[in-house]
Phi, psi and omega in degrees: 000319180299314177296327178293317177298321182289326181291310182300315171307306181295327176292326176292319180291316180300312179294324179289328180287331167284336178290329183230028173291163185293321190289326178291331187254010187284132175205163179279167178282150179295135174097352180251138184264132182249144181240155169290154185305311189295319177296315174305314179301315173299314177300320186285320182299314182299317176297329175297323180296322182292324177292317181297315175293332175296311180295322175301321182284350178080033172295158185294157182304315183307308183297317181291320172301320173297329177292318179291320175294339173293321179295315173301318182290315178299326182293341180290351173287351188271105179227110176226298182210181177297325181294314176291325174292317182298312177294324177296329174295322175295319184291333180296322182300323180286332169290315177305319185291321179292326180286328173289327175288319175305314186291340173268356176089008173271083189284335173301309181298325184284325168309313176297317174301314184289329174290329176288327178297314188293318173297323174298317173293323178291329182286343179301334178306316182303335187271352186278000000 
């Protein structure tokens, strides 16, 4: 009887934790758009392309820096797995390096970093 009470209590606690856990009740906020991982990757790669185009057109460094900042913010929408998250962080370092190069005035290096970042983002689809 003593073991039966322990088992019943353990089952009750486990079921109550599962019923009100954060993951069981998880949903997106109203007004927030969620993207499928492949769609988010395409969106981020397109935004990276916009930043590359801005560099080739000779836009000022503030505008290009803002575009790279938008790419960094948009890339946070890529949520798939730990492998994808780790690979996305590696691409983030390329974006940050590109932003640093832009602020220093080295547009050729920044453009190359952005091209590498775009290839890196498109390679994330292979990890899905």
